[in-house]
N, C-alpha and C positions, 0 to 999 in steps of 0.2 A: 766350198765349191772347188772342184778339181780344175786346174788349168790343163791345157793340152799337154804341156810337158810333164805334169804330174801323172796324167793318165798314161802316157807313153812309158814313163819310168815304172809305173805299177805293173803294166802288162809285161814289160821286159823283166821285171823282178819275178813275176810268176813263171815266165819262160825259163829263167835261170834255175828254178827249183825242179824242173822236169828233166831227169836224166836222159830219157829217150830223145827229147828235143835237143839236148846238148850233143848226144851221139850223132844225130842227124845233121847238126850244124844249123839248126833253125834260128833265125834272127828276126826280131820284130823291127820292121822298118818304120811303120807309122801306126798310130792309134788315135782315134777320135771317137766321140760317142757313137756307138753302133757300127763302127767300121775299123777294120784292122788289115794291115798288109804285112805278110811275113815272107821270108825268103830262105831258100836252102840251096847251097852249091851242089853241083853234080858230084857224086862220089861213085866210083866204080863199084864199091861194095854195097851200094844201094840200088844197083841195077839188076835186071833179070837176065836170062840167058842170051837175049838178042841185043843187049846193050841199051835198053830203054830203062827209064826210071820204073822201078817195080810198082805195080798197081797198089800194093799195100802201102807204099809210101805216098802215092798219089792220094789215097784215102786219108792217110795220116795228116798230110798237109791241109787238106780240106777240113777235116775234123778239128785240127788245131786252130786254123784261122777262124773258123766259125765259133769255136769255144771262146777264143780271145775277144772276138767281136761282141759276143753276148756278155762276157765279163765286164766290158766297158760300161754296160748299162745296169746289170743286175748282180754283179759279184760272181761267186763260185757257181759253176754249172757242171753237170755231167751229161754226156751224150746218151740219149735214150734211143735214137735212131738216126742213121745217116745213109744217104745214097750218093753214088758217084757215077758219073757218065764219062767214060774215057772216049774222047773224040778223035784222037790221033796218037801215034807213038810219042811218048814224052822224052824227047831228045833235046838236050840243051846243056849250057854251061852253068845255068842257074835257073831255079824255079821260083815263081812268085805267086803266092796265093792272096787274092783280094776278096775278103769276106765282109758281109754286111748283115745286119739284123733286118729281117723282113717284118717281123711282128714280135715285140717283147710282151711278155705277160708276167703275172705274179708267180706262176709255177712252171711255165714253159716258155721257151724262146725259139722262134723259128728263124733260121738263118740260111743264107745262100753264099756260094763261093765260086769264083772262077780261078783256075790254075793255068798259068802261062809258063812257057819255056822260053828262055832268052838264049839266043845263040847268034854270034857274029853281029851283034848290035840290033838284031830283029827280035820281035816277040810274037809268039804264036799261042793261041788258046789251045790247050791240050786236054782239059777236063773241066767239068762243072760238077757241083754237088749241092746238096741241101742237108741241113742237120736240124733235128729237133732236140733241144737241150732241156733238161730238167734243172730248175733252180735249186741249189742246195740251201735249204731253209736255215735262217739264223746266222748266216755267215756272209758278210760283205767283204770280198777279197780286196 
């Protein structure tokens, strides 16, 4: 049986293997069965023309958080569909994605995520999303 620290170490190890996540500066803050919290610092080169976090990276944070949340229960997964709702401009010093499994299954996992921007000690919800993930058969990450 995995302890909470084993699970966190496993998800952090998966994160370290993803070059894109490393380029973004994504860090795994917490992991427990069915839940993950990840963070990314603001980077000027991750912004769009008006200085907000680019919507592509908003989607990437939601997708990554959801994938890691699913991985805590079922191992390796691949996104088959995801949707993102941008609620306000993503402006902050750091972005936190809090993802959770809504319903795990043998071949598919449904997840949800909220993305927050942290600035000057305050936190604002900037986006939400849902992801449908396919379980990669025969491989427990």
